[in-house]
DSSP file (Angstrom, degrees, kcal/mol; ACC not computed):
  #  RESIDUE AA STRUCTURE BP1 BP2  ACC     N-H-->O    O-->H-N    N-H-->O    O-->H-N    TCO  KAPPA ALPHA  PHI   PSI    X-CA   Y-CA   Z-CA
    1    1 A M              0   0    0      0, 0.0     2,-0.2     0, 0.0     5,-0.1   0.000 360.0 360.0 360.0 137.2   26.3  -55.1   18.4
    2    2 A D    >>  -     0   0    0      1,-0.1     3,-1.6     3,-0.0     4,-0.6  -0.555 360.0-128.4 -77.9 135.3   25.6  -51.7   20.0
    3    3 A E  G >4 S+     0   0    0      1,-0.3     3,-0.5    -2,-0.2    -1,-0.1   0.765 107.6  61.5 -58.5 -23.2   22.4  -49.9   18.7
    4    4 A K  G 34 S+     0   0    0      1,-0.2    -1,-0.3     3,-0.0    -2,-0.0   0.801 101.0  52.1 -70.6 -25.3   24.4  -46.8   18.0
    5    5 A N  G <4 S+     0   0    0     -3,-1.6     2,-0.2     2,-0.1    -1,-0.2   0.621  85.2 103.3 -79.1 -17.4   26.5  -48.6   15.5
    6    6 A I  S << S-     0   0    0     -4,-0.6     2,-0.5    -3,-0.5    -3,-0.0  -0.534  73.7-127.6 -71.7 131.6   23.5  -50.0   13.5
    7    7 A K        -     0   0    0     -2,-0.2     2,-0.4    21,-0.0    -1,-0.1  -0.707  30.1-168.9 -79.7 127.5   22.9  -48.1   10.3
    8    8 A Q        -     0   0    0     -2,-0.5     2,-0.7     2,-0.0     0, 0.0  -0.926  24.3-119.8-118.7 141.3   19.4  -46.9   10.0
    9    9 A L        +     0   0    0     -2,-0.4     2,-0.3    19,-0.1    16,-0.1  -0.711  49.9 156.7 -81.6 114.8   17.5  -45.4    7.0
   10   10 A R        -     0   0    0     -2,-0.7     2,-0.4    14,-0.4    53,-0.2  -0.984  49.8-109.5-138.4 143.0   16.4  -42.0    8.0
   11   11 A R  B     -a   63   0A   0     51,-2.5    53,-1.9    -2,-0.3    10,-0.2  -0.642  46.6-141.7 -70.2 124.8   15.4  -38.7    6.5
   12   12 A T        -     0   0    0      8,-1.5    12,-0.2    -2,-0.4    11,-0.1  -0.500  21.1-153.8 -91.6 159.2   18.3  -36.4    7.4
   13   13 A R  S >  S+     0   0    0     -2,-0.2     3,-0.9    10,-0.1     2,-0.6   0.700  81.2  78.7 -93.4 -25.1   18.2  -32.7    8.5
   14   14 A D  T 3  S+     0   0    0      1,-0.2     3,-0.1     6,-0.1    -2,-0.1  -0.756 108.8   8.8 -84.9 115.6   21.7  -32.1    7.1
   15   15 A G  T 3  S+     0   0    0     -2,-0.6    -1,-0.2     1,-0.3     5,-0.1   0.500  92.1 157.4  92.6   2.6   21.8  -31.7    3.4
   16   16 A R    <   +     0   0    0     -3,-0.9    -1,-0.3     1,-0.2    -3,-0.1  -0.366  18.3 169.9 -63.6 139.3   18.0  -31.6    3.2
   17   17 A I  S    S-     0   0    0     -3,-0.1    -1,-0.2    -2,-0.1    -2,-0.0   0.643  79.6 -13.8-107.9 -56.0   16.5  -29.9    0.2
   18   18 A I  S    S-     0   0    0      0, 0.0    -2,-0.1     0, 0.0     0, 0.0   0.724 136.6 -18.5-107.6 -73.3   12.9  -30.8    0.5
   19   19 A A  S    S-     0   0    0     44,-0.0    -3,-0.1     0, 0.0    -8,-0.0   0.403  86.1-106.8-123.1   5.0   12.2  -33.5    3.0
   20   20 A G  S  > S+     0   0    0     -9,-0.1     4,-2.4    -5,-0.1    -8,-1.5   0.492  79.6 125.7  94.2   1.0   15.5  -35.2    3.5
   21   21 A V  H  > S+     0   0    0      2,-0.2     4,-2.8   -10,-0.2     5,-0.2   0.973  75.3  42.5 -62.7 -56.8   14.8  -38.3    1.5
   22   22 A C  H  > S+     0   0    0      1,-0.2     4,-2.8     2,-0.2    -1,-0.2   0.889 116.3  48.8 -54.4 -40.3   17.8  -38.2   -1.0
   23   23 A S  H  > S+     0   0    0      2,-0.2     4,-2.4     1,-0.2    -1,-0.2   0.896 110.1  50.9 -75.6 -35.5   20.2  -37.1    1.7
   24   24 A G  H  X S+     0   0    0     -4,-2.4     4,-1.7     2,-0.2   -14,-0.4   0.870 113.2  45.1 -64.5 -37.8   19.0  -39.9    3.9
   25   25 A V  H  X S+     0   0    0     -4,-2.8     4,-2.8     2,-0.2     5,-0.3   0.921 112.8  51.7 -66.7 -45.8   19.5  -42.6    1.2
   26   26 A G  H  X>S+     0   0    0     -4,-2.8     4,-2.5    -5,-0.2     5,-2.5   0.917 111.3  45.1 -54.3 -47.1   22.7  -41.2    0.3
   27   27 A N  H  <5S+     0   0    0     -4,-2.4    -1,-0.2     3,-0.2    -2,-0.2   0.883 113.8  52.7 -59.1 -40.6   24.0  -41.3    3.9
   28   28 A Y  H  <5S+     0   0    0     -4,-1.7    -2,-0.2     1,-0.2    -1,-0.2   0.937 118.9  33.5 -61.8 -50.4   22.5  -44.9    4.2
   29   29 A L  H  <5S-     0   0    0     -4,-2.8    -1,-0.2     2,-0.1    -2,-0.2   0.715 108.7-119.3 -84.2 -19.3   24.4  -46.1    1.1
   30   30 A G  T  <5S+     0   0    0     -4,-2.5     2,-0.3     1,-0.4    -3,-0.2   0.847  73.5 117.2  84.9  36.5   27.4  -44.0    1.5
   31   31 A I  S   <S-     0   0    0     -5,-2.5    -1,-0.4    -6,-0.2     2,-0.3  -0.854  75.7 -79.0-122.7 164.9   27.0  -42.1   -1.8
   32   32 A D    >>  -     0   0    0     -2,-0.3     3,-2.3     1,-0.1     4,-0.9  -0.501  31.6-137.0 -66.6 125.7   26.5  -38.5   -2.6
   33   33 A A  H 3> S+     0   0    0     -2,-0.3     4,-1.7     1,-0.3    -1,-0.1   0.671 100.5  68.6 -62.3 -14.7   22.9  -37.5   -2.1
   34   34 A N  H 3> S+     0   0    0      2,-0.2     4,-2.1     1,-0.2    -1,-0.3   0.743  94.8  56.5 -75.9 -21.3   23.2  -35.5   -5.5
   35   35 A L  H <> S+     0   0    0     -3,-2.3     4,-1.9     2,-0.2    -1,-0.2   0.829 107.2  46.3 -74.9 -30.6   23.4  -38.7   -7.3
   36   36 A I  H  X S+     0   0    0     -4,-0.9     4,-2.4     2,-0.2    -2,-0.2   0.915 111.3  52.5 -71.1 -38.9   20.2  -39.9   -5.9
   37   37 A R  H  X S+     0   0    0     -4,-1.7     4,-2.8     1,-0.2    -2,-0.2   0.923 110.3  48.7 -62.6 -44.3   18.6  -36.5   -6.7
   38   38 A I  H  X S+     0   0    0     -4,-2.1     4,-2.9     2,-0.2     5,-0.2   0.949 109.9  52.8 -68.1 -40.9   19.8  -36.8  -10.4
   39   39 A G  H  X S+     0   0    0     -4,-1.9     4,-2.1     1,-0.2    -2,-0.2   0.895 111.7  46.3 -56.1 -40.7   18.4  -40.4  -10.5
   40   40 A L  H  X S+     0   0    0     -4,-2.4     4,-1.9     2,-0.2    -1,-0.2   0.873 109.6  50.5 -68.6 -36.5   15.2  -39.2   -9.4
   41   41 A A  H  X S+     0   0    0     -4,-2.8     4,-2.1     2,-0.2     3,-0.2   0.954 112.6  49.5 -64.9 -47.2   15.0  -36.2  -11.7
   42   42 A I  H  X S+     0   0    0     -4,-2.9     4,-2.3     1,-0.2    -2,-0.2   0.886 111.0  50.0 -57.4 -40.2   15.9  -38.7  -14.7
   43   43 A A  H  <>S+     0   0    0     -4,-2.1     6,-1.2    -5,-0.2     5,-0.9   0.828 111.4  48.8 -66.0 -33.6   13.2  -41.0  -13.5
   44   44 A T  H  <5S+     0   0    0     -4,-1.9     3,-0.4     4,-0.3     4,-0.3   0.846 111.5  48.6 -75.5 -32.6   10.7  -38.2  -13.3
   45   45 A L  H  <5S+     0   0    0     -4,-2.1     2,-1.0     1,-0.3    -2,-0.2   0.927 114.0  47.0 -70.1 -44.6   11.6  -37.0  -16.7
   46   46 A F  T  <5S-     0   0    0     -4,-2.3     3,-0.3    -5,-0.2    -1,-0.3  -0.669 141.7 -19.9 -98.8  72.5   11.3  -40.5  -18.3
   47   47 A G  T   5S-     0   0    0     -2,-1.0    -3,-0.2    -3,-0.4    -2,-0.1   0.175  87.9-103.1 120.9 -22.5    8.0  -41.8  -16.9
   48   48 A G  S >><S+     0   0    0     -5,-0.9     4,-0.9    -4,-0.3     3,-0.6   0.523  83.1 124.0  84.4   0.5    7.2  -39.7  -13.8
   49   49 A M  H 3>  +     0   0    0     -6,-1.2     4,-2.5    -3,-0.3    -5,-0.2   0.730  58.4  73.7 -77.2 -16.6    8.3  -42.5  -11.3
   50   50 A G  H 3> S+     0   0    0     -7,-0.3     4,-2.1     1,-0.2    -1,-0.2   0.895  97.0  46.0 -65.2 -37.2   10.9  -40.2   -9.6
   51   51 A V  H <> S+     0   0    0     -3,-0.6     4,-2.8     2,-0.2    -1,-0.2   0.931 115.6  47.8 -71.9 -40.4    8.1  -38.1   -7.7
   52   52 A G  H  X S+     0   0    0     -4,-0.9     4,-2.7     2,-0.2     5,-0.2   0.916 112.3  47.8 -64.0 -40.4    6.3  -41.3   -6.7
   53   53 A V  H  X S+     0   0    0     -4,-2.5     4,-2.5     1,-0.2    -1,-0.2   0.904 114.5  45.8 -65.6 -42.0    9.4  -42.9   -5.4
   54   54 A Y  H  X S+     0   0    0     -4,-2.1     4,-2.4     2,-0.2    -2,-0.2   0.899 112.7  51.9 -73.0 -39.1   10.4  -39.7   -3.5
   55   55 A A  H  X S+     0   0    0     -4,-2.8     4,-2.0     2,-0.2    -2,-0.2   0.939 109.9  49.1 -56.4 -51.5    6.8  -39.4   -2.1
   56   56 A I  H  X S+     0   0    0     -4,-2.7     4,-2.0     1,-0.2     5,-0.3   0.903 111.6  48.9 -54.7 -46.7    6.9  -43.1   -0.9
   57   57 A G  H  X S+     0   0    0     -4,-2.5     4,-2.5     1,-0.2    -1,-0.2   0.930 109.9  53.2 -61.1 -41.5   10.3  -42.5    0.8
   58   58 A W  H  < S+     0   0    0     -4,-2.4    12,-0.4     1,-0.2    -2,-0.2   0.876 113.9  40.5 -64.7 -32.9    9.0  -39.4    2.5
   59   59 A L  H  < S+     0   0    0     -4,-2.0    12,-2.1    -5,-0.1    13,-0.3   0.741 123.9  37.3 -86.9 -22.4    6.0  -41.3    3.9
   60   60 A L  H  < S+     0   0    0     -4,-2.0    -2,-0.2    -5,-0.2    -3,-0.2   0.755  97.8  83.3-100.8 -27.5    7.9  -44.5    4.9
   61   61 A M  S  < S-     0   0    0     -4,-2.5     9,-0.3    -5,-0.3   -51,-0.1  -0.602  76.1-133.3 -76.0 121.0   11.2  -43.1    6.1
   62   62 A P        -     0   0    0      0, 0.0   -51,-2.5     0, 0.0     7,-0.2  -0.453  28.4-109.2 -71.8 150.9   11.2  -41.9    9.7
   63   63 A D  B >   -a   11   0A   0      5,-0.6     3,-2.5   -53,-0.2   -51,-0.2  -0.359  45.8 -79.2 -74.5 158.0   12.8  -38.5   10.2
   64   64 A E  T 3  S+     0   0    0    -53,-1.9    -1,-0.2     1,-0.3     3,-0.1  -0.364 121.7  20.1 -60.1 134.3   16.1  -38.1   11.9
   65   65 A G  T 3  S+     0   0    0      1,-0.3     2,-0.3    -3,-0.1    -1,-0.3   0.395 106.4  99.0  86.0  -0.5   15.5  -38.4   15.6
   66   66 A S    <   -     0   0    0     -3,-2.5    -1,-0.3     1,-0.1     3,-0.0  -0.840  58.5-155.6-119.6 153.6   12.1  -40.1   15.3
   67   67 A Q  S    S+     0   0    0     -2,-0.3     2,-0.4    -3,-0.1    -1,-0.1   0.543  76.9  55.7-109.0 -11.6   11.5  -43.9   15.6
   68   68 A T  S    S-     0   0    0     -5,-0.1    -5,-0.6    -7,-0.1     2,-0.1  -0.920  75.0-129.4-123.9 152.1    8.2  -43.9   13.4
   69   69 A S     >  -     0   0    0     -2,-0.4     4,-1.8    -7,-0.2    -9,-0.1  -0.303  35.8 -98.2 -80.2 172.8    7.4  -42.8    9.9
   70   70 A I  H  > S+     0   0    0    -12,-0.4     4,-2.4    -9,-0.3     5,-0.2   0.892 125.2  50.9 -57.3 -44.8    4.5  -40.5    8.9
   71   71 A V  H  > S+     0   0    0    -12,-2.1     4,-2.1     2,-0.2     5,-0.2   0.898 108.7  50.3 -65.3 -38.7    2.5  -43.6    7.8
   72   72 A Q  H  > S+     0   0    0    -13,-0.3     4,-2.3     1,-0.2    -1,-0.2   0.885 110.7  49.9 -68.6 -35.7    3.1  -45.3   11.1
   73   73 A D  H  X S+     0   0    0     -4,-1.8     4,-2.2     2,-0.2    -2,-0.2   0.926 111.5  49.2 -68.6 -44.8    2.0  -42.1   13.0
   74   74 A L  H  X S+     0   0    0     -4,-2.4     4,-2.0     2,-0.2    -2,-0.2   0.877 111.9  47.2 -62.3 -40.0   -1.1  -41.9   10.9
   75   75 A I  H  X S+     0   0    0     -4,-2.1     4,-3.1     2,-0.2    -1,-0.2   0.928 110.4  53.0 -72.3 -41.7   -2.0  -45.5   11.5
   76   76 A S  H  X S+     0   0    0     -4,-2.3     4,-2.2     1,-0.2    -2,-0.2   0.926 111.2  45.8 -58.5 -46.3   -1.4  -45.3   15.2
   77   77 A K  H  X S+     0   0    0     -4,-2.2     4,-1.9     2,-0.2    -1,-0.2   0.825 111.7  51.6 -65.5 -30.4   -3.7  -42.3   15.5
   78   78 A Q  H  X S+     0   0    0     -4,-2.0     4,-2.7    -5,-0.2     5,-0.2   0.946 111.4  48.1 -65.9 -49.7   -6.4  -43.9   13.3
   79   79 A Q  H  X S+     0   0    0     -4,-3.1     4,-2.3     1,-0.2    -2,-0.2   0.897 112.6  47.8 -61.3 -41.0   -6.2  -47.0   15.5
   80   80 A A  H  X S+     0   0    0     -4,-2.2     4,-2.2     1,-0.2    -1,-0.2   0.902 114.0  47.5 -62.5 -43.7   -6.5  -45.0   18.7
   81   81 A K  H  X S+     0   0    0     -4,-1.9     4,-1.8     2,-0.2    -2,-0.2   0.870 113.4  47.6 -69.8 -36.7   -9.4  -43.0   17.4
   82   82 A S  H  X S+     0   0    0     -4,-2.7     4,-2.6     2,-0.2     5,-0.2   0.870 111.5  49.7 -73.9 -38.7  -11.2  -46.1   16.2
   83   83 A S  H  X S+     0   0    0     -4,-2.3     4,-1.7    -5,-0.2    -2,-0.2   0.896 113.8  45.0 -64.6 -38.9  -10.8  -48.0   19.3
   84   84 A S  H  X S+     0   0    0     -4,-2.2     4,-2.2     1,-0.2    -2,-0.2   0.892 114.3  50.0 -64.9 -40.7  -12.0  -45.1   21.4
   85   85 A T  H  X S+     0   0    0     -4,-1.8     4,-3.1     2,-0.2    -2,-0.2   0.882 109.8  48.8 -66.8 -41.1  -14.9  -44.5   19.0
   86   86 A S  H  X S+     0   0    0     -4,-2.6     4,-2.3     1,-0.2     5,-0.2   0.857 111.5  51.0 -73.4 -29.4  -16.0  -48.2   19.0
   87   87 A T  H  X S+     0   0    0     -4,-1.7     4,-2.3    -5,-0.2    -2,-0.2   0.938 113.4  44.9 -70.6 -41.6  -15.9  -48.2   22.8
   88   88 A D  H  X S+     0   0    0     -4,-2.2     4,-3.0     2,-0.2    -2,-0.2   0.928 114.3  49.5 -63.4 -45.9  -18.0  -45.0   22.9
   89   89 A T  H  X S+     0   0    0     -4,-3.1     4,-2.4     2,-0.2    -2,-0.2   0.944 111.6  47.5 -54.2 -51.9  -20.4  -46.4   20.4
   90   90 A W  H  X S+     0   0    0     -4,-2.3     4,-2.5     2,-0.2     5,-0.2   0.925 114.8  46.2 -54.7 -47.4  -20.8  -49.7   22.2
   91   91 A Q  H  X S+     0   0    0     -4,-2.3     4,-2.3     1,-0.2    -1,-0.2   0.901 112.1  51.0 -65.2 -40.7  -21.4  -47.9   25.4
   92   92 A G  H  X S+     0   0    0     -4,-3.0     4,-1.4    -5,-0.2    -2,-0.2   0.820 108.2  55.1 -69.1 -30.4  -23.9  -45.4   23.7
   93   93 A T  H  X S+     0   0    0     -4,-2.4     4,-1.8     2,-0.2     3,-0.3   0.948 108.3  45.2 -62.9 -54.8  -25.8  -48.4   22.3
   94   94 A T  H  X S+     0   0    0     -4,-2.5     4,-2.3     1,-0.2    -2,-0.2   0.896 110.6  54.7 -60.8 -38.8  -26.3  -50.0   25.6
   95   95 A D  H  X S+     0   0    0     -4,-2.3     4,-1.4     1,-0.2    -1,-0.2   0.849 107.4  51.7 -64.3 -29.7  -27.4  -46.8   27.1
   96   96 A T  H  X S+     0   0    0     -4,-1.4     4,-0.9    -3,-0.3    -1,-0.2   0.893 106.6  51.1 -70.2 -37.7  -30.0  -46.3   24.4
   97   97 A W  H >< S+     0   0    0     -4,-1.8     3,-0.7     1,-0.2    -2,-0.2   0.935 112.6  48.6 -62.9 -48.6  -31.5  -49.7   24.9
   98   98 A D  H 3< S+     0   0    0     -4,-2.3    -1,-0.2     1,-0.2    -2,-0.2   0.779 110.9  50.5 -63.1 -29.8  -31.8  -48.9   28.7
   99   99 A D  H 3< S+     0   0    0     -4,-1.4    -1,-0.2    -5,-0.2    -2,-0.2   0.616  82.5 109.6 -85.5 -15.9  -33.3  -45.5   28.1
  100  100 A R  S << S-     0   0    0     -4,-0.9     2,-0.1    -3,-0.7    -3,-0.0  -0.346  78.0-103.2 -67.2 145.4  -36.1  -46.5   25.8
  101  101 A P        -     0   0    0      0, 0.0    -1,-0.1     0, 0.0    -2,-0.1  -0.389  35.6-118.4 -68.0 136.9  -39.6  -46.4   27.1
  102  102 A K        -     0   0    0      1,-0.1    -3,-0.0    -2,-0.1     0, 0.0  -0.543  33.1-105.3 -76.7 140.0  -41.1  -49.8   27.9
  103  103 A P        -     0   0    0      0, 0.0     2,-0.4     0, 0.0    -1,-0.1  -0.299  34.0-126.7 -56.9 141.0  -44.2  -50.8   25.9
  104  104 A Q              0   0    0      1,-0.1     0, 0.0    -3,-0.1     0, 0.0  -0.741 360.0 360.0 -93.0 148.4  -47.5  -50.5   27.9
  105  105 A Q              0   0    0     -2,-0.4    -1,-0.1     0, 0.0     0, 0.0   0.473 360.0 360.0-105.0 360.0  -49.7  -53.4   28.1
């Protein structure tokens, strides 16, 4: 199967009202995005779950034209930051041990 023919769940730019979650899910499922919006509005009115579901979709669904979601981008940045910080800290620690004055006898 060609990669162009594989259906992917993405936040879309066409039909976007806030972040494109409903239009992306609608395109993926082949239904009108307004039905998704109505469902989320009803879920928000009866228990508040609609806002949470929408926020999770926004964080986990990649934007159209992107391969990674917001959460994946944040995790990658944090991992890169922590790996460079741990290397700097380790090197700084060894430098500190070498620079300490030696006790006199």
